[in-house]
KEKEKOL-736562 format. One record per residue (C-alpha): residue number from 1; residue in one letter; chain; x, y, z. Coordinates in nm, 4 decimals. Each point is the difference from the previous one (the first is absolute). Example, Ala and Ser with C-alpha at 12.3 -4.5 7.8 and 13.67 -1.06 7.14 Angstrom:
BEGIN
@k 1; r a; c A; east 1.2300; north -0.4500; up 0.7800 $
@k 2; r s; c A; east 0.1370; north 0.3440; up -0.0660 $
***
This chain:
BEGIN
@k 1; r m; c A; east 8.1447; north 10.7086; up 7.7535 $
@k 2; r k; c A; east 0.1739; north -0.3254; up 0.0872 $
@k 3; r r; c A; east 0.3269; north 0.1842; up 0.0669 $
@k 4; r f; c A; east -0.1870; north 0.2604; up 0.2042 $
@k 5; r w; c A; east -0.1619; north -0.2566; up 0.2292 $
@k 6; r t; c A; east 0.3283; north -0.1902; up 0.0251 $
@k 7; r a; c A; east 0.1706; north 0.3177; up 0.1152 $
@k 8; r i; c A; east -0.2785; north 0.0648; up 0.2515 $
@k 9; r a; c A; east 0.0322; north -0.3545; up 0.1346 $
@k 10; r l; c A; east 0.3774; north 0.0343; up 0.0347 $
@k 11; r i; c A; east -0.0319; north 0.3349; up 0.1805 $
@k 12; r a; c A; east -0.2594; north -0.1493; up 0.2353 $
@k 13; r a; c A; east 0.2258; north -0.2976; up 0.0734 $
@k 14; r i; c A; east 0.2966; north 0.2314; up 0.0679 $
@k 15; r l; c A; east -0.2040; north 0.2205; up 0.2343 $
@k 16; r w; c A; east -0.1363; north -0.3067; up 0.1779 $
@k 17; r s; c A; east 0.3521; north -0.1359; up 0.0519 $
@k 18; r l; c A; east 0.1455; north 0.3342; up 0.1061 $
@k 19; r g; c A; east -0.2982; north 0.0926; up 0.2176 $
@k 20; r p; c A; east 0.1352; north -0.1256; up 0.3357 $
@k 21; r f; c A; east 0.3420; north 0.1530; up -0.0626 $
@k 22; r l; c A; east -0.1471; north 0.3363; up -0.1034 $
@k 23; r w; c A; east -0.2255; north -0.0053; up 0.3059 $
@k 24; r q; c A; east 0.3037; north -0.0528; up 0.2216 $
@k 25; r v; c A; east 0.1782; north 0.2889; up -0.1735 $
@k 26; r v; c A; east -0.2943; north 0.2322; up 0.0662 $
@k 27; r t; c A; east -0.0273; north -0.1157; up 0.3610 $
@k 28; r s; c A; east 0.3714; north 0.0488; up 0.0604 $
@k 29; r v; c A; east -0.0174; north 0.3731; up -0.0868 $
@k 30; r k; c A; east -0.3298; north 0.0803; up 0.1748 $
@k 31; r p; c A; east 0.0091; north 0.2081; up 0.3196 $
@k 32; r d; c A; east -0.1051; north -0.1806; up 0.3168 $
@k 33; r n; c A; east -0.3307; north 0.1842; up 0.0232 $
@k 34; r e; c A; east -0.1051; north -0.1246; up -0.3462 $
@k 35; r l; c A; east 0.1012; north -0.3658; up 0.0278 $
@k 36; r a; c A; east -0.3453; north -0.1137; up 0.1141 $
@k 37; r l; c A; east -0.1966; north 0.2408; up -0.2219 $
@k 38; r l; c A; east -0.1453; north -0.0826; up -0.3412 $
@k 39; r p; c A; east -0.0446; north 0.2350; up -0.1783 $
@k 40; r p; c A; east 0.2422; north 0.1508; up -0.0689 $
@k 41; r l; c A; east 0.1570; north -0.2760; up -0.2057 $
@k 42; r l; c A; east 0.3187; north 0.1998; up -0.0566 $
@k 43; r p; c A; east 0.1766; north 0.1846; up 0.2828 $
@k 44; r s; c A; east -0.0712; north 0.3706; up 0.0224 $
@k 45; r a; c A; east 0.3589; north 0.0663; up 0.1085 $
@k 46; r p; c A; east 0.2376; north -0.2913; up -0.0817 $
@k 47; r t; c A; east 0.2614; north -0.0625; up 0.2647 $
@k 48; r l; c A; east 0.3107; north -0.2138; up 0.0361 $
@k 49; r d; c A; east -0.0225; north -0.0147; up 0.3786 $
@k 50; r h; c A; east -0.0855; north -0.3700; up -0.0010 $
@k 51; r y; c A; east 0.3143; north -0.0787; up -0.1993 $
@k 52; r r; c A; east 0.2114; north 0.2089; up 0.2387 $
@k 53; r i; c A; east -0.1426; north -0.1851; up 0.3000 $
@k 54; r v; c A; east 0.0665; north -0.3385; up -0.1611 $
@k 55; r v; c A; east 0.3573; north 0.0810; up -0.0999 $
@k 56; r n; c A; east 0.1053; north 0.2081; up 0.2985 $
@k 57; r g; c A; east -0.2219; north -0.1321; up 0.2780 $
@k 58; r t; c A; east 0.0460; north -0.3746; up -0.0548 $
@k 59; r p; c A; east 0.2920; north -0.2274; up -0.0965 $
@k 60; r f; c A; east -0.1621; north -0.0431; up -0.3405 $
@k 61; r l; c A; east 0.3281; north 0.0182; up -0.1910 $
@k 62; r r; c A; east 0.1260; north -0.2868; up 0.2158 $
@k 63; r f; c A; east -0.3091; north -0.2006; up -0.0938 $
@k 64; r m; c A; east 0.0624; north 0.0771; up -0.3681 $
@k 65; r a; c A; east 0.3603; north -0.1145; up 0.0322 $
@k 66; r n; c A; east -0.1086; north -0.3218; up 0.1740 $
@k 67; r s; c A; east -0.2509; north -0.0776; up -0.2737 $
@k 68; r m; c A; east 0.2562; north 0.0747; up -0.2700 $
@k 69; r v; c A; east 0.2628; north -0.2283; up 0.1551 $
@k 70; r v; c A; east -0.2469; north -0.2833; up 0.0567 $
@k 71; r a; c A; east -0.1546; north 0.0241; up -0.3479 $
@k 72; r f; c A; east 0.3355; north 0.0303; up -0.1786 $
@k 73; r c; c A; east 0.1661; north -0.2885; up 0.1875 $
@k 74; r s; c A; east -0.3058; north -0.2247; up -0.0368 $
@k 75; r t; c A; east -0.0134; north 0.0702; up -0.3730 $
@k 76; r l; c A; east 0.3729; north -0.0610; up -0.0432 $
@k 77; r l; c A; east -0.0123; north -0.3307; up 0.1883 $
@k 78; r s; c A; east -0.3152; north -0.1186; up -0.1785 $
@k 79; r v; c A; east 0.1499; north 0.0674; up -0.3434 $
@k 80; r a; c A; east 0.3438; north -0.1387; up 0.0936 $
@k 81; r i; c A; east -0.1553; north -0.3269; up 0.1183 $
@k 82; r g; c A; east -0.3018; north -0.0173; up -0.2283 $
@k 83; r a; c A; east 0.1669; north 0.0694; up -0.3367 $
@k 84; r p; c A; east 0.2492; north -0.2917; up 0.0131 $
@k 85; r a; c A; east -0.2725; north -0.2300; up 0.1311 $
@k 86; r a; c A; east -0.2326; north 0.1069; up -0.2813 $
@k 87; r f; c A; east 0.2746; north -0.0543; up -0.2575 $
@k 88; r g; c A; east 0.0622; north -0.3518; up 0.1263 $
@k 89; r l; c A; east -0.3693; north -0.0864; up -0.0034 $
@k 90; r a; c A; east -0.0564; north 0.1503; up -0.3436 $
@k 91; r k; c A; east 0.3092; north -0.1042; up -0.1952 $
@k 92; r l; c A; east 0.1919; north -0.2758; up 0.1768 $
@k 93; r r; c A; east -0.0830; north -0.3675; up 0.0264 $
@k 94; r v; c A; east -0.1766; north -0.0195; up 0.3335 $
@k 95; r r; c A; east -0.2362; north -0.2816; up 0.0907 $
@k 96; r w; c A; east -0.3505; north 0.0809; up 0.1188 $
@k 97; r k; c A; east 0.0174; north 0.3630; up -0.1099 $
@k 98; r g; c A; east -0.3753; north 0.0471; up 0.0111 $
@k 99; r l; c A; east -0.0250; north -0.1509; up 0.3467 $
@k 100; r i; c A; east 0.2848; north 0.2164; up 0.1285 $
@k 101; r l; c A; east -0.1609; north 0.3157; up -0.1386 $
@k 102; r l; c A; east -0.3329; north -0.0989; up 0.1519 $
@k 103; r f; c A; east 0.1679; north -0.0571; up 0.3353 $
@k 104; r i; c A; east 0.1756; north 0.3381; up -0.0197 $
@k 105; r l; c A; east -0.3215; north 0.1782; up -0.0883 $
@k 106; r s; c A; east -0.1940; north -0.1791; up 0.2743 $
@k 107; r a; c A; east 0.2291; north 0.1623; up 0.2564 $
@k 108; r s; c A; east -0.1632; north 0.3346; up -0.0795 $
@k 109; r m; c A; east -0.3578; north -0.1290; up 0.0214 $
@k 110; r f; c A; east -0.0203; north -0.0005; up 0.3784 $
@k 111; r p; c A; east -0.1849; north 0.3042; up 0.1388 $
@k 112; r p; c A; east 0.2413; north 0.2349; up 0.1788 $
@k 113; r i; c A; east -0.2030; north -0.0121; up 0.3210 $
@k 114; r a; c A; east 0.0654; north -0.3748; up 0.0201 $
@k 115; r t; c A; east 0.3782; north 0.0393; up -0.0212 $
@k 116; r v; c A; east 0.0580; north 0.3141; up 0.2019 $
@k 117; r s; c A; east -0.0109; north -0.1784; up 0.3371 $
@k 118; r p; c A; east 0.2617; north -0.2708; up -0.0713 $
@k 119; r l; c A; east 0.2211; north 0.2523; up -0.1793 $
@k 120; r y; c A; east -0.0243; north 0.2284; up 0.3016 $
@k 121; r l; c A; east 0.1149; north -0.2832; up 0.2272 $
@k 122; r i; c A; east 0.2892; north -0.0770; up -0.2351 $
@k 123; r m; c A; east 0.1129; north 0.3615; up -0.0166 $
@k 124; r t; c A; east -0.0241; north 0.0302; up 0.3773 $
@k 125; r a; c A; east 0.2036; north -0.3169; up 0.0504 $
@k 126; r l; c A; east 0.2641; north 0.1323; up -0.2415 $
@k 127; r r; c A; east -0.0026; north 0.3367; up 0.1811 $
@k 128; r l; c A; east -0.0904; north 0.1781; up -0.3203 $
@k 129; r r; c A; east -0.3245; north 0.1588; up 0.1169 $
@k 130; r d; c A; east -0.0105; north 0.3766; up -0.0466 $
@k 131; r t; c A; east 0.2813; north -0.0102; up -0.2555 $
@k 132; r l; c A; east 0.0129; north 0.0645; up -0.3722 $
@k 133; r p; c A; east 0.1502; north -0.3458; up -0.0779 $
@k 134; r a; c A; east -0.3187; north -0.1599; up 0.1370 $
@k 135; r l; c A; east -0.2078; north 0.1836; up -0.2600 $
@k 136; r i; c A; east 0.2528; north -0.0597; up -0.2776 $
@k 137; r i; c A; east 0.0081; north -0.3756; up 0.0620 $
@k 138; r t; c A; east -0.3787; north -0.0197; up 0.0255 $
@k 139; r y; c A; east -0.0686; north 0.2056; up -0.3123 $
@k 140; r t; c A; east 0.2579; north -0.1935; up -0.1992 $
@k 141; r s; c A; east -0.1576; north -0.3330; up 0.0958 $
@k 142; r l; c A; east -0.3491; north 0.1291; up -0.0832 $
@k 143; r s; c A; east 0.0890; north 0.1593; up -0.3339 $
@k 144; r l; c A; east 0.2439; north -0.2650; up -0.1234 $
@k 145; r p; c A; east -0.2690; north -0.2394; up -0.1342 $
@k 146; r l; c A; east -0.1559; north 0.2783; up -0.2079 $
@k 147; r c; c A; east 0.3420; north 0.1061; up -0.1281 $
@k 148; r v; c A; east 0.0938; north -0.3567; up -0.0998 $
@k 149; r w; c A; east -0.3345; north -0.0580; up -0.1706 $
@k 150; r i; c A; east 0.0108; north 0.3224; up -0.2044 $
@k 151; r v; c A; east 0.3655; north -0.0259; up -0.1042 $
@k 152; r t; c A; east -0.0385; north -0.3681; up -0.0921 $
@k 153; r n; c A; east -0.2677; north 0.0933; up -0.2515 $
@k 154; r f; c A; east 0.2291; north 0.2623; up -0.1545 $
@k 155; r f; c A; east 0.2918; north -0.2434; up -0.0277 $
@k 156; r r; c A; east -0.2295; north -0.2493; up -0.1712 $
@k 157; r r; c A; east -0.0721; north 0.2572; up -0.2704 $
@k 158; r v; c A; east 0.3701; north 0.0302; up -0.0845 $
@k 159; r p; c A; east 0.0823; north -0.2397; up -0.2880 $
@k 160; r d; c A; east 0.1958; north -0.3071; up 0.1076 $
@k 161; r e; c A; east 0.2321; north 0.0500; up -0.2966 $
@k 162; r i; c A; east 0.1605; north 0.2969; up 0.1784 $
@k 163; r l; c A; east 0.0969; north -0.2205; up 0.2926 $
@k 164; r f; c A; east 0.1172; north -0.2823; up -0.2286 $
@k 165; r a; c A; east 0.2212; north 0.2426; up -0.1955 $
@k 166; r a; c A; east 0.1547; north 0.1262; up 0.3240 $
@k 167; r r; c A; east 0.0711; north -0.3542; up 0.1173 $
@k 168; r v; c A; east 0.1585; north -0.0878; up -0.3358 $
@k 169; r d; c A; east 0.2270; north 0.3033; up 0.0377 $
@k 170; r g; c A; east 0.1259; north -0.1431; up 0.3276 $
@k 171; r c; c A; east -0.2139; north 0.1801; up 0.2571 $
@k 172; r s; c A; east -0.0913; north -0.1830; up 0.3174 $
@k 173; r p; c A; east -0.3652; north 0.0199; up 0.1129 $
@k 174; r l; c A; east 0.0908; north 0.2752; up 0.2452 $
@k 175; r q; c A; east 0.1906; north 0.1975; up -0.2627 $
@k 176; r a; c A; east -0.2860; north -0.0416; up -0.2479 $
@k 177; r f; c A; east -0.2426; north 0.1240; up 0.2628 $
@k 178; r w; c A; east 0.2093; north 0.3022; up 0.0981 $
@k 179; r h; c A; east 0.1271; north 0.1155; up -0.3404 $
@k 180; r i; c A; east -0.2769; north -0.1128; up -0.2379 $
@k 181; r m; c A; east -0.3343; north -0.0804; up 0.1619 $
@k 182; r l; c A; east -0.0031; north 0.2678; up 0.2679 $
@k 183; r p; c A; east 0.0276; north 0.2975; up -0.2405 $
@k 184; r v; c A; east -0.2600; north -0.1517; up -0.2321 $
@k 185; r a; c A; east -0.2511; north -0.0490; up 0.2831 $
@k 186; r a; c A; east 0.0796; north 0.3356; up 0.1647 $
@k 187; r p; c A; east -0.3459; north 0.1543; up -0.0668 $
@k 188; r g; c A; east -0.1743; north -0.2896; up 0.1727 $
@k 189; r i; c A; east 0.2414; north 0.0043; up 0.2922 $
@k 190; r f; c A; east -0.0485; north 0.3742; up 0.0379 $
@k 191; r t; c A; east -0.3781; north -0.0446; up 0.0035 $
@k 192; r a; c A; east 0.0256; north -0.2638; up 0.2727 $
@k 193; r a; c A; east 0.2365; north 0.2236; up 0.1980 $
@k 194; r l; c A; east -0.2432; north 0.2898; up -0.0203 $
@k 195; r l; c A; east -0.2884; north -0.2154; up 0.1261 $
@k 196; r v; c A; east 0.2134; north -0.1221; up 0.2902 $
@k 197; r f; c A; east 0.1043; north 0.3566; up 0.0841 $
@k 198; r i; c A; east -0.3608; north 0.1236; up 0.0034 $
@k 199; r f; c A; east -0.1076; north -0.2932; up 0.2175 $
@k 200; r s; c A; east 0.2827; north 0.0605; up 0.2473 $
@k 201; r w; c A; east -0.0671; north 0.3730; up 0.0096 $
@k 202; r n; c A; east -0.3737; north -0.0397; up 0.0705 $
@k 203; r e; c A; east -0.0046; north -0.3074; up 0.2270 $
@k 204; r f; c A; east -0.1686; north 0.0686; up 0.3336 $
@k 205; r l; c A; east -0.0849; north -0.3106; up 0.2045 $
@k 206; r f; c A; east 0.3497; north -0.1401; up 0.0527 $
@k 207; r a; c A; east 0.1486; north 0.3479; up 0.0413 $
@k 208; r l; c A; east -0.2535; north 0.0730; up 0.2751 $
@k 209; r t; c A; east 0.0672; north -0.3318; up 0.1729 $
@k 210; r f; c A; east 0.3796; north -0.0046; up -0.0187 $
@k 211; r t; c A; east 0.0731; north 0.3643; up 0.0853 $
@k 212; r a; c A; east -0.0469; north 0.1846; up 0.3275 $
@k 213; r t; c A; east 0.2064; north 0.3202; up -0.0224 $
@k 214; r p; c A; east 0.0720; north 0.2702; up -0.2618 $
@k 215; r a; c A; east 0.3442; north -0.1568; up -0.0484 $
@k 216; r s; c A; east -0.1489; north -0.2667; up -0.2278 $
@k 217; r r; c A; east -0.3529; north 0.1236; up -0.0697 $
@k 218; r t; c A; east -0.0997; north 0.0380; up -0.3649 $
@k 219; r i; c A; east -0.2286; north 0.2546; up -0.1634 $
@k 220; r p; c A; east -0.3297; north -0.1973; up -0.0056 $
@k 221; r v; c A; east 0.0272; north -0.0734; up 0.3722 $
@k 222; r a; c A; east 0.1017; north 0.3567; up 0.0811 $
@k 223; r i; c A; east -0.3040; north 0.1414; up -0.1832 $
@k 224; r a; c A; east -0.2326; north -0.2480; up 0.1705 $
@k 225; r l; c A; east 0.1290; north 0.1141; up 0.3406 $
@k 226; r f; c A; east -0.0605; north 0.3699; up -0.0684 $
@k 227; r p; c A; east -0.3510; north 0.0111; up 0.1586 $
@k 228; r g; c A; east -0.0040; north 0.0864; up 0.3680 $
@k 229; r v; c A; east -0.2444; north -0.0964; up 0.2712 $
@k 230; r h; c A; east -0.2426; north 0.2902; up -0.0520 $
@k 231; r e; c A; east 0.0956; north 0.1350; up -0.3413 $
@k 232; r v; c A; east 0.0681; north -0.1257; up -0.3494 $
@k 233; r p; c A; east 0.2403; north 0.2358; up -0.1828 $
@k 234; r w; c A; east -0.1465; north -0.0435; up -0.3479 $
@k 235; r g; c A; east 0.2165; north 0.2762; up -0.1465 $
@k 236; r e; c A; east 0.3230; north -0.1559; up 0.1239 $
@k 237; r i; c A; east -0.1115; north -0.3468; up -0.1101 $
@k 238; r a; c A; east -0.0784; north 0.1305; up -0.3490 $
@k 239; r a; c A; east 0.3326; north 0.1851; up -0.0223 $
@k 240; r a; c A; east 0.1934; north -0.3070; up 0.1151 $
@k 241; r s; c A; east -0.1873; north -0.2159; up -0.2516 $
@k 242; r i; c A; east 0.0945; north 0.2332; up -0.2842 $
@k 243; r l; c A; east 0.3652; north 0.0043; up 0.1054 $
@k 244; r a; c A; east 0.0001; north -0.3794; up 0.0266 $
@k 245; r t; c A; east -0.1539; north -0.0402; up -0.3466 $
@k 246; r l; c A; east 0.2314; north 0.2391; up -0.1826 $
@k 247; r p; c A; east 0.3031; north -0.2371; up -0.0122 $
@k 248; r l; c A; east -0.2103; north -0.2692; up -0.1680 $
@k 249; r i; c A; east -0.1435; north 0.2496; up -0.2490 $
@k 250; r l; c A; east 0.3490; north 0.1272; up -0.0790 $
@k 251; r l; c A; east 0.1255; north -0.3559; up -0.0425 $
@k 252; r v; c A; east -0.2745; north -0.0866; up -0.2478 $
@k 253; r v; c A; east 0.0384; north 0.3253; up -0.1948 $
@k 254; r v; c A; east 0.3775; north -0.0374; up -0.0344 $
@k 255; r f; c A; east -0.0059; north -0.3671; up -0.0975 $
@k 256; r q; c A; east -0.3328; north -0.0145; up -0.1834 $
@k 257; r r; c A; east 0.1643; north -0.1074; up -0.3262 $
@k 258; r r; c A; east 0.1705; north -0.2974; up 0.1644 $
@k 259; r i; c A; east -0.3217; north -0.0894; up 0.1783 $
@k 260; r v; c A; east -0.1934; north -0.0032; up -0.3268 $
@k 261; r e; c A; east 0.2733; north -0.2092; up -0.1616 $
@k 262; r g; c A; east -0.0226; north -0.2504; up 0.2819 $
@k 263; r l; c A; east -0.3775; north -0.0204; up -0.0028 $
@k 264; r t; c A; east -0.0179; north -0.0412; up -0.3787 $
@k 265; r a; c A; east 0.3045; north -0.2265; up -0.0457 $
@k 266; r g; c A; east -0.0949; north -0.3012; up -0.2048 $
@k 267; r a; c A; east -0.3348; north 0.1488; up -0.1054 $
@k 268; r v; c A; east 0.1224; north 0.0353; up -0.3605 $
@k 269; r k; c A; east 0.1530; north -0.2996; up -0.1697 $
@k 270; r g; c A; east 0.3091; north 0.0833; up -0.2030 $
***
């Protein structure tokens, strides 16, 4: 009986988590005349018209490409800057490590609405408004504290003896980081990179503020601008939401083993 109720609880939790996504799937294949009707819960005649309108009637593929470029570059920069910084804070002799980490983390504690105005003025002064570099720079600066904090904790879990052995063998700190510590902490770095990618892919406020044309507009902003003055195209919004979610689902499914390794690293003491 205990296993039975555990299974029931797990199924309920899965359905609760998947509920919004499944609802969007159903909405995306409903005909227009059934979108506002309930019942029926399921469409009487499923259609892909909403997907055709999104793909063929809007520059949605351009929005997908913009989001991919911004998320990938932001993730690459965050890891390239954050991993060496985390290694130095975790393994090298640095004074005031705790204070430095606290200062780094405090940079991410400001509410986005409080920083969007000065960042907008900076991007305008640098003539970067309505460009992808504006979003890449902003997302990197916002996600870097989280990346440093997470990767620092993973480097701390690596035994110091590994670093000492590398130094005895003649490795410089940079060589020890690149050839020894980086592969050992790869699961943690990959987990941080995935979190940064998801944040950059889903971010809305700064993307809405810094972009003005489809040339640099990302998916969340594009979906938010779908409604017209007198009509809300729920079918197209649902279809676009499904298409925007699929890359993240595919990413998690493909790399789920590495994600689990990163999330459970250090949980078992060898």
